[in-house]
Backbone as a ProteinNet text record, in pm:
[ID]
protein_1_A
[PRIMARY]
MPANLTNFSPAGGYVDSDADDLALVERCRAGDAAAFEAIVERYQRVLFTVALRMLGNHAAASDAAQNAFVKAYQKLDTFDQTRRFFSWIYRILVNECLNTQRDGRPLEAIPPGLAAVGTPADAFEAGERRRRVQAAILALPTEYREVIVLRHFTELSYEEIGEALHLPAKTVKSRLHTAKERLATALRGLESRP
[TERTIARY]
1130.1	1013.7	892.9	775	656.3	622.9	580.3	555.6	444.4	342.9	228.5	258.4	374.5	408.7	431.7	471.5	491.9	359.5	254.8	121.2	28.2	75.7	-2.1	-134	-238.8	-371.3	-434.3	-502.5	-561.1	-690.3	-691.6	-807.5	-755.5	-818.4	-771	-841.9	-786.5	-851.6	-814.9	-884.9	-861	-782.8	-748.7	-669.5	-734.7	-654.2	-702.7	-626.8	-630.6	-575.9	-424.4	-376.4	-232.6	-163.8	-226.9	-167	-147.1	-244.5	-230.9	-114.5	-100.6	10.4	144.4	157	283.7	315.3	212.9	233.5	278.9	218.2	257.9	401.1	437	573.3	673.1	641.9	732.2	747.7	636	642	725.7	708.6	783.5	932.3	966.2	1106.7	1169.4	1084.7	1132.5	1141.9	1109.6	1124.7	997.6	882	753.9	702.3	726.6	685.4	533.8	459.2	313	262.9	338	298.3	299	397.9	399.3	288.3	256.7	143.4	14.5	0	-117.3	-117.7	-0.4	9.6	-32.9	15.5	-21.7	-172.3	-230.5	-375.9	-451.9	-400.8	-467	-463.5	-352.7	-333.1	-333.7	-341.3	-328.3	-440.1	-561.6	-670.6	-656.3	-629.2	-620.7	-499.4	-385.6	-268.7	-290.6	-353.6	-384.4	-478	-580.4	-675.2	-605.1	-518.1	-443.2	-357.3	-284.4	-198.2	-279	-393.8	-478.3	-526.7	-565.6	-611.8	-497	-377.2	-261.2	-210	-217.1	-156.7	-257.7	-379.4	-482.7	-465.4	-375.9	-348.5	-343.2	-425.3	-439.3	-307.1	-237.8	-112	-5.2	5.5	105	73.4	-54.9	-94.8	-63	-88.7	-58.5	92	170.5	316.9	365	311.5	354.3	320.1	200.8	161.9	249.8	274.2	359.1	500.4	555.2	688.9	694.5	587.2	582.6	590.2	517.6	523.9	662.8	723.5	857.5	955.3	950.9	1043	1014.1	887.1	852.7	911	898.4	952.1	1103.7	1168.4	1314.1	1363.7	1283.6	1326.2	1249.7	1188.6	1106.5	1184.5	1313	1393.1	1409.8	1376.6	1386.5	1256	1150.5	1021	1029.1	988.5	986.3	852.3	854.9	730.6	655.7	710.8	635.4	542.7	553.7	470.4	366.8	269.8	170.6	229.4	204.6	255.3	195.8	65.2	2.5	71.5	103.4	170.4	304.4	376	507.1	496.4	408.6	397.1	331.5	243.2	182.7	291.7	385.6	493.5	577.1	600.9	674.6	595.9	464.8	380.1	382.1	369.2	370.4	502	612.4	741	743.3	684.9	676.2	592.7	480.7	395.5	471.1	543.5	621.5	730.1	794.3	895	832.8	713.7	643.7	616.4	572.5	545.5	674.3	782.7	911.2	965.6	932.9	979.9	912.5	813.6	748.8	638.5	593.2	480.8	358	283.1	167.2	58.7	-5.4	-119.2	-243.8	-325.8	-445.6	-567.3	-678.2	-801.7	-840.8	-898.1	-945	-1066.7	-1069	-1185.8	-1308.4	-1423.7	-1544.3	-1576.5	-1642.5	-1680.7	-1778.9	-1776	-1864.4	-2006.3	-2019.8	-2153.5	-2216.3	-2337	-2406.5	-2555.1	-2619.7	-2762.8	-2832	-2940.1	-3015.6	-2993.2	-3020.8	-3010.9	-2866.1	-2839.1	-2704.8	-2663.8	-2760.1	-2729.9	-2688.1	-2756.5	-2718.5	-2577.1	-2547.2	-2414.7	-2307.8	-2336.6	-2241.5	-2219.4	-2327.9	-2317.8	-2239.3	-2266	-2192.4	-2044.3	-2015.6	-1876.5	-1805.7	-1874.3	-1816	-1788.6	-1880.9	-1860.4	-1737	-1725.5	-1608.2	-1479.5	-1483.1	-1365.4	-1326	-1423.7	-1395	-1338.1	-1396.2	-1346.8	-1204.7	-1178.9	-1043.9	-945.3	-983.5	-893.7	-862.9	-962.9	-941.9	-851	-868.7	-782.7	-638.5	-619.5	-484.5	-416.2	-494.6	-437.7	-391.7	-436.6	-395.8	-247.4	-181	-44.2	-46.7	63.5	70.2	22.7	62.4	25.8	-125.2	-197	-342.5	-408	-350.2	-402.8	-397.1	-286.1	-269.8	-381.8	-410.8	-511.5	-650.7	-680.6	-811.2	-825.1	-723.1	-728.1	-739.7	-657.5	-659.4	-789.4	-845.2	-968.9	-1091.4	-1100.5	-1224.8	-1223.9	-1106.6	-1102.9	-1055.7	-982.7	-944.1	-1009.8	-1080.2	-1159.9	-1078.4	-955.6	-874.1	-916.1	-895.8	-922.7	-812.6	-834.7	-731.9	-603.4	-618.6	-502.2	-425.8	-498.1	-433.5	-362.9	-426.2	-363.4	-238.1	-249.1	-134.3	-18.1	-49.2	56.8	120.3	37.8	89.8	175.5	139.4	211	312.1	320	409.5	373.4	242.5	190.5	98.8	88.2	-11.6	-153.1	-248.2	-387.1	-440.8	-398.9	-444.1	-397.7	-277.3	-225.8	-304.1	-337.6	-418	-552.3	-618.2	-747.8	-734.9	-629.5	-607.5	-584.9	-500	-473.8	-599.4	-676.6	-799.6	-897.6	-907.5	-995.5	-951.2	-822.3	-769.6	-788.7	-764.5	-781.3	-925.7	-1020.1	-1162.1	-1197.8	-1144.9	-1171.1	-1114.9	-991.5	-929.3	-1006.1	-1051.3	-1130.7	-1261	-1327.6	-1453.9	-1432	-1326.2	-1295.1	-1264.8	-1185	-1149.5	-1272	-1359.1	-1478.6	-1575.2	-1586.1	-1670.6	-1613.5	-1481.6	-1416.2	-1439.3	-1434.8	-1457.7	-1602.8	-1696.2	-1838.5	-1874.3	-1801.2	-1834.3	-1781.5	-1693	-1641.3	-1744.3	-1744.1	-1840.1	-1805.8
1738.6	1656.8	1746.3	1705.8	1787.9	1808.1	1928	1964	1883.3	1844.5	1779.4	1638.2	1583.6	1451.9	1457.7	1571.9	1583.5	1600.7	1631.1	1645.7	1538.6	1417.5	1307.1	1290	1270.8	1246.5	1130.9	1039.5	925.4	958.7	1065.3	1099.6	1129.5	1076.1	1100.4	1009.9	1000.2	927.5	781.1	708.3	567.2	546.1	421	382.9	435.5	497.5	554.5	490.1	548.9	495.4	480.8	369.7	345	450.6	492.3	593.5	725.6	762.8	883.9	871	752.6	729.6	747.1	687	696.6	840.9	915.7	1056.6	1134.9	1106.5	1174.9	1138.5	1011.5	968.2	1041.1	1049.8	1119.6	1266.3	1331	1471.4	1486.5	1394.4	1399.7	1379.6	1284.3	1260.4	1382.2	1461	1582.5	1701	1677.1	1782.2	1851.8	1804.4	1866.9	1807.2	1876.3	1827.6	1814.8	1898.6	1891.4	1758.1	1697.1	1567.3	1460.7	1465.2	1366.2	1394.3	1520.5	1553.3	1492.5	1492.8	1430.4	1279.4	1217.4	1073.8	1046.5	1129.6	1113.2	1125.7	1228.5	1247.4	1128.3	1072.5	960.5	833.7	808.4	679.1	681.6	797.7	798.9	722.7	733.3	662.9	512.2	464.4	319.9	262.1	331.9	281.2	284.9	390.3	396.2	283	257.5	149.8	15.2	-10	-136	-145.1	-39	-40.2	-59.1	5.3	-8.1	-151.2	-213.3	-352	-449.5	-412.5	-499	-484.9	-362.9	-336.5	-323.8	-278.1	-266.5	-148.2	-57.2	55.8	181.4	280.2	401.2	475.1	498.4	574.7	498	367.3	286.5	281.1	273	269.2	401.2	511.2	642	657	613	618	531.2	409.4	317.7	374.4	431.1	488.8	609.3	694.2	811	766.4	669.2	619.1	557.2	491	432.3	542	651.7	762.5	825.2	842.5	901.1	812.1	681	588.7	584.1	587.3	587.4	711.7	825.6	949.5	941.1	888.1	878.1	779.5	677.9	571.9	574.2	685.9	694.8	659.7	685.6	653	501.9	421.7	275.5	213.2	293.3	241.1	197.2	73.8	16.9	51.2	136.2	184	77.8	-40	-148.1	-216.1	-178.4	-235	-131.5	-176.4	-83.5	-9.1	120.8	201.5	154.8	124.1	80.8	-43.7	-138.8	-260.9	-227.6	-134.8	-95.6	-27.9	69.6	141.8	53	-36.2	-129.6	-215.9	-264.4	-349	-272.7	-144.8	-61.6	-52.1	-32.9	-23.8	-153.2	-266	-394.6	-411.1	-374.5	-383.3	-292.9	-175.8	-86.8	-150	-213.4	-280.1	-394.8	-472.4	-583	-530.7	-420.1	-359.9	-313.5	-257.4	-213.6	-332.7	-443.6	-563.8	-618.8	-615.9	-665.3	-576.8	-447.1	-354.5	-380.3	-469	-507	-414.2	-325.9	-240.5	-328.6	-310.1	-396.4	-371.8	-480.6	-470.5	-459.2	-362.1	-337.8	-346.1	-382.9	-384	-240.2	-220.7	-88	-53.8	62.7	98.1	115	71	86.5	232.9	261.8	399.7	452.7	583.2	642.7	658.3	681.1	699.8	564.3	545.5	419.3	447.5	360	371.9	274.4	315.9	228	263.4	164.5	184.1	173.4	215.9	196.7	48.1	-40.2	-184	-228.4	-175.4	-206.7	-157.6	-36.4	20.3	-63.7	-107.6	-191.7	-323.6	-385.8	-514.2	-499	-392.9	-369.4	-345.6	-271.2	-246.2	-374.5	-460.1	-588.9	-676.7	-675.8	-753	-702.8	-570.4	-512.6	-549.5	-542.1	-575.4	-721.6	-810.4	-953.4	-981.3	-919.8	-939.2	-886.1	-766.6	-710.5	-797.9	-847.5	-934.7	-1061.5	-1116.5	-1237.7	-1208.2	-1093	-1055.7	-1038.3	-971.2	-949	-1078.6	-1179.5	-1307.9	-1392.6	-1357.8	-1433.9	-1412.7	-1514.9	-1492.6	-1386.8	-1316.6	-1203.4	-1238.8	-1354.4	-1387.3	-1401.9	-1439.5	-1449.2	-1314.3	-1240.8	-1108.1	-1017.1	-1023.1	-938.5	-960.8	-1087.1	-1112.1	-1072.9	-1093.5	-1050.9	-899.9	-828	-681.7	-629.3	-681.9	-632.1	-665.3	-780.6	-819.5	-749.5	-745.2	-699.8	-555.5	-496.2	-358.2	-261.2	-311.5	-224.5	-268.7	-382.1	-434.1	-455.5	-505	-537	-672.8	-690.3	-819.6	-917.3	-1046.1	-1147.3	-1114.5	-1068.9	-1035.9	-917.2	-815.2	-699.1	-736.4	-822	-869	-948.5	-1034.7	-1114.7	-1027	-921.6	-831.3	-760.1	-716.3	-645.6	-736.7	-863.7	-957	-1043.2	-1024.3	-1104.7	-1253	-1280	-1416.7	-1441.8	-1567.8	-1598.5	-1582.9	-1550.9	-1532.3	-1658.6	-1776.1	-1902.2	-1911.8	-1865.5	-1867.4	-1768.6	-1653.8	-1555.4	-1617	-1683.7	-1747.7	-1851.3	-1930.8	-2035.1	-1974	-1871.2	-1806.1	-1740.2	-1678.7	-1613.2	-1716	-1830.1	-1937.3	-1983.1	-2007.8	-2051.6	-1943.1	-1818.3	-1707.1	-1697.8	-1713.1	-1707	-1821.3	-1939.5	-2053.6	-2027.9	-1976.2	-1946.4	-1837.1	-1737.1	-1631.2	-1687.4	-1769.2	-1828	-1910.5	-1989.7	-2071	-1981.9	-1880.2	-1789	-1716.2	-1672.4	-1599.5	-1691.2	-1816	-1911.8	-1930.5	-1938.8	-1954.3	-1832.8	-1713.7	-1592.2	-1580	-1623.9	-1614.7	-1711.3	-1823.8	-1922	-1880.8	-1779.7	-1731.9	-1641.2	-1640	-1552	-1406.2
-943.8	-917.3	-897.4	-949.3	-932.4	-784.9	-751.4	-612.1	-548.9	-624.6	-561.7	-513.8	-543	-489	-339.4	-289.2	-145.8	-73.1	-145.6	-87.9	-142.6	-146.3	-202.6	-128.5	-204.1	-148.4	-223.1	-152.8	-220.8	-293.6	-368.8	-450.1	-589.3	-686.5	-821.8	-919.8	-1038.3	-1144.6	-1150.5	-1235.7	-1258.4	-1386.2	-1411.2	-1527.3	-1654.8	-1739.6	-1864.3	-1979.3	-2092.6	-2215.9	-2214.6	-2272.8	-2282.3	-2368.6	-2476.2	-2564.3	-2489.6	-2406.9	-2326.3	-2228.7	-2168.2	-2075.7	-2145.6	-2262.3	-2335.7	-2372.8	-2411.7	-2445.1	-2322	-2207	-2083.5	-2043.8	-2058.7	-2026.9	-2116.3	-2244.5	-2337.8	-2299.8	-2265.6	-2224.2	-2098.4	-2004.6	-1879.3	-1904.5	-1990.9	-2025.2	-2092.8	-2158	-2225.1	-2128.3	-1999.1	-1899.3	-1857.7	-1901.9	-1867.5	-1735.8	-1624	-1491.9	-1480.4	-1550.1	-1545.2	-1599.7	-1688.9	-1743.9	-1635.1	-1545.3	-1436.8	-1336.7	-1316.5	-1230.1	-1285.9	-1417.9	-1480.5	-1457.1	-1459.9	-1431	-1286.7	-1195	-1054	-1038.1	-1098	-1088	-1145.8	-1252.5	-1319	-1233.9	-1165.5	-1099.5	-947.3	-884.9	-739.8	-669	-714.6	-646.5	-660.4	-780.6	-799.8	-725.6	-726.2	-654.1	-503.3	-455.4	-312.5	-273.2	-355.1	-326	-320.4	-417.5	-417.7	-291.6	-259.6	-141.2	-13.2	-5	113.7	130	20.2	26.6	51.5	9.5	32.7	175.9	230.7	361.4	474.5	442.4	544.8	638.2	606	692.9	606.6	640.3	559.2	544.1	654.4	648.9	571.2	595.4	524.5	375.7	341.1	200.1	131.2	198.7	142.2	120.4	219.4	205.9	90.3	80.3	-26.6	-164	-177.8	-306.8	-340.6	-241.5	-266.5	-304.4	-232.3	-263.3	-403	-442.5	-577.1	-683.3	-661.2	-757.1	-761.1	-645.1	-640.3	-716.3	-690	-758.5	-907.9	-945.1	-1088.1	-1155.1	-1089.4	-1144.8	-1160.2	-1057.9	-1060.5	-1166.3	-1195.8	-1287.5	-1419.5	-1450.1	-1570	-1696.8	-1696.5	-1814.5	-1834.8	-1734.3	-1748.5	-1798.1	-1807.4	-1852.1	-1997.5	-2024.1	-2159.1	-2223.2	-2325.4	-2385.4	-2465.5	-2477.6	-2542.2	-2441	-2314.4	-2208.2	-2164.7	-2085.6	-2031.3	-1912.6	-1906.1	-1795.7	-1663.4	-1661.9	-1537.2	-1482.4	-1568.6	-1522.9	-1458.9	-1517.6	-1466.9	-1330.2	-1317.8	-1190.9	-1084.5	-1127.8	-1033.4	-969	-1049.4	-998.3	-896.6	-923.3	-827.6	-696.8	-707.5	-588.9	-508.9	-575.7	-504.4	-429.4	-491.6	-422.9	-299.3	-309.8	-193.6	-82.3	-119.6	-20	46.5	-32.9	23.2	116.3	79.5	167.1	298.1	290.9	411	501.7	443.3	522.5	583.4	507.4	558.1	669.2	664	767	901.2	901.6	1026.4	1071.5	982.2	1020.4	1036.8	1143.7	1165.2	1061.4	1018.3	928.3	1014.8	984.1	1063	972.7	1030.5	953.4	920.6	803.1	763	846.7	909.1	989.1	900.4	947.5	867	845.8	732	701	803.6	822.3	920.3	867.8	737.1	680	650.7	693.2	669.3	652.7	578.5	556.5	650.2	711.2	799.3	944.6	1028.6	1172.9	1219.4	1341.9	1396.5	1397.4	1421.1	1419.2	1278.9	1175.2	1036.9	1007	1053.5	1031	1101	1223.9	1297.2	1224	1179.5	1109	977.9	903.5	778.3	807.2	911.2	950.3	990.3	1062.4	1101.5	979.8	884.3	760.7	686.5	672.2	605.3	678.5	810.3	890.4	869.2	867	848	708.7	608.1	471.5	460.4	514.5	508	583.9	699.8	776.5	697	629.9	549.4	430.2	366.6	253.8	301.8	414.5	467	508.3	543.5	585.9	466.5	345.9	227.3	198.1	145.3	96.7	-14.8	-31.1	-123.8	-264.2	-317.7	-456.2	-474.3	-368.9	-377.5	-348.5	-254.3	-221.3	-343.8	-417.6	-536.8	-637.8	-669.5	-773.6	-726.8	-598.9	-546.2	-556.1	-513.2	-514.8	-657.8	-747.3	-885	-956.8	-929.9	-999.3	-941.2	-809	-747.2	-698.7	-683.6	-636.5	-744	-844.5	-955.5	-1085.5	-1082.1	-1194	-1321.2	-1305.5	-1422.3	-1478.8	-1608.9	-1672.9	-1635.6	-1664.2	-1637.6	-1713.2	-1837	-1918.6	-1859.5	-1813.4	-1753.4	-1622.8	-1543.9	-1420.1	-1454.1	-1554	-1596.6	-1639.4	-1712.7	-1756.9	-1637.5	-1543.5	-1426.1	-1338.7	-1331.5	-1244.8	-1319.1	-1450.3	-1534.7	-1525.2	-1541.2	-1535.2	-1653.9	-1697.8	-1799.5	-1741.6	-1826.7	-1782.3	-1714.9	-1761.3	-1699.8	-1554.4	-1527.1	-1390.6	-1304.2	-1361.7	-1289.6	-1251.3	-1346.7	-1319.2	-1208.9	-1215.6	-1115.8	-977.5	-970.6	-841.8	-787.2	-875.8	-832.7	-776.5	-841.7	-793.5	-653.9	-638.6	-509.1	-403.9	-441.8	-347.9	-298.9	-390.4	-351.6	-258	-285.9	-196.9	-57.5	-53.2	76.1	151.2	77.9	141.2	197.7	118.8	164.6	291.1	292.6	409.7	529.8	508.9	617.8	670.9	579.9	623.2	697.7	653.9	729.1	869.4	879.7	1009.1	1098.9	1041.5	1119.1	1165.1	1080.2	1115.7	1227.3	1235.9	1339.2	1476	1480.2	1608.6	1674.4	1806.9	1877.1	1861.7
[MASK]
++++++++++++++++++++++++++++++++++++++++++++++++++++++++++++++++++++++++++++++++++++++++++++++++++++++++++++++++++++++++++++++++++++++++++++++++++++++++++++++++++++++++++++++++++++++++++++++++++

């Protein structure tokens, strides 16, 4: 296994070309460990972001993303090259997130960023908004949380989300619509609290 998997960091590249992914998978299957390191570099940021939005906890998200890479590496021979690699590894990540939730690890709101523009009051207000949105996302059932995260935090198309979740694009649109309605309702409820 490539050494850098033990030093996983949530910094890296975003989703790239499917042909490049397939070439890297083939190289990795042929024994080229550097090819899997390239896969990790390509997907670590997007998988970490998805895990963070699904779990709401930095350490748990980092663990889930790292575990997803380890399992992907171990099961690379089961990858069907007629499918998209991102969809395959995404599914592994979602299963890791679900396992984390089942293990009873508490879901926590993501702490607001330390850097902010404006006054301290502006920074506090922005942090509170982020906290409320994250709390509302974490309160959604998994099937709605997934589509919100994939659409708005990884910017996948309906078709790409459908492929990752094994759903028709129409179902993705429907779930996304329902998820947005639930988020809006939850956020209105949070704003009305003191």
